[in-house]
Residue, then its C-alpha position, 0 to 999 in steps of 0.5 A: m841632743a834633740d828631744p826624742r819625744p813625739l812633738v804635738w803642734l797645738p793651735f791653743d795654749a797647751e796649759h788647757l790640756g794639763e800635763a802632757p801624757d808620758g812621752l809627748r811634748y807640746e808646741s803652741l802656735v798659730l801661723e799667719d798665712g804664708a809665715p815661715l814655719p818654725e824650726w821644729a816643724g819637721d819634728v811634728e808627729f801630731y798636728v791640730p790645725p787652727y780652727m777654720k783657717w784652711a787657706d795655708q794648710p796645704r803648704v803647712l802639711a807638706a812641710l811636716s815631714s814626720l807627721k803621723v796624725v792630723n786632728t781637726l777641730t771641725a766635724g767636717v774635713d772636706a776643706i783639708k782631707d785632700h791635702v793630708p799626706e798619704g799614710v797620715q791618719l786624719c781624725n775629725g773633731r766629733g763631739i766638739h760642736n754638738a752643743s753649740t751647733a745643736e743650740l743654733a739649729v733650734t735657735l734658727v728654727l724657732a727664730s724663723l717660725r716665730g718671726v723674730p727677724d721681722f720683730v727685730r726690724a720692727q724694733d729698729r723702726g720703733a714699730w709695735q707690730p704684733t702678729v700670729t706666727e707658727s709654732l714648733a709644736d705639732k710640727t714634723v722635723m726632718i734631720v738629714g744627717h743623724g750623726s753626732i750633731g744630728k743626735s744632739i739636735e734631736e735631744r734638744l728638740s725633745g721638749f718642743e712637742c714635735d715629731v722627728v724623722r731621722v735620715a742618714r747616708t745609711a739606714r739603721q734602726g729608726v733612721h731612714p737612708l738618704s735614698e728614701i728622702d724624696d718620699l719623706l720630704p712632703g711630710a716634713d714641716v722643717v728640714i735640718l741639714i747637718v750632713p758632711l759635704t761629699d760627692e753624694t751630698r753636694g747639690l743634694v738640695d736642688e730644684g727637685f728637692l725643694e719642689r718636693m718640700r711641702d708648702g710653708a716648709l722651712l729649710v735650715n742648713l748647718a752642713r756646708g753651703p754647697v749641699v744646697d744649690t743656691d740658685a734653686l733656693l733663691s728661686a724657691l724663696h722668691t715664690g714665697r712657698l718656702s722659707a730658709a735659715l742658713d748658717v752656711t752659704d755658697p759662696e762663703p763668705l757671702p759677698e756684699g750685694h749677693p742676692l741671698w742678702e735680699a731674698p725674702n723669707l730668709l735668715v742668714v748667720p755667718h757660719v757660727g754653728g760651732a762658735s760659742s763658749a761651749m766649743w773650747p772646753r769640748a775641744h780641749r777634752v777631745i784633743r786631750e783624750q786623743l793624745e792619751r790614746f796616741a801616747s799609749g799606742e791605742p787606736l785613735a778615735n774619729v778616724m776619717s776614711g773613704a769619701y769622708 
């Protein structure tokens, strides 16, 4: 007789979640792209896709005939939302990457302002080259996208003697709406992007946006590559008026020989905002709490709807 308990498909060892809530059962498996689906795929009701492995997900999702919930391990769902079957709830991994991404945001800001990439290059040459650099202290930092991760970035900036300007898609107490960003940009020394990729934010950072940034300002993108117009950014960097640090790029992965690799005043890291030792303990906690809601019939957390 088939097991009637709802099946949960996990991309990590189920032992990290402890004992399954009453009424649920777990299967743990990460498929290679194109590999045959397991015989139990048609029983899966709750699916956690493997982290950042999107290419095969349309095929997998289409085969999960009993599916009720998809819960990503990412905060952004732009790579998967259009492939989730109608009637299936899509939830994101809000809270999983707060610590990791906020740490990287501060790292990129400090490394860029204090000239760390140039010091590393000098070290590689065996050259002792002291120089005066910029400090984060006394700067105005604009956080564009004041959600869960944006708030965590602000918390980590609190000891650096800088001022923070908050911007989000909609206004609320102490947070400016995205519609006001043109007027706010000239006052920011550092602009940190942590917005979701939507029709509204795609290409947000275009030639006009970059022209409104003050001379010497730093742009830091931890959102998605297409939030920034790559050609416009390259032009701005080559003028020497702005600098940038990118955790995400467009295209991505950044191919060998791409002009961004040789652009001046630019620090590039390979989309590692969430990739730290802090990720998995938080992922396990978020998924465990979500599964407890699912098992008890409570409303799920972090449900995505509309454009995002």
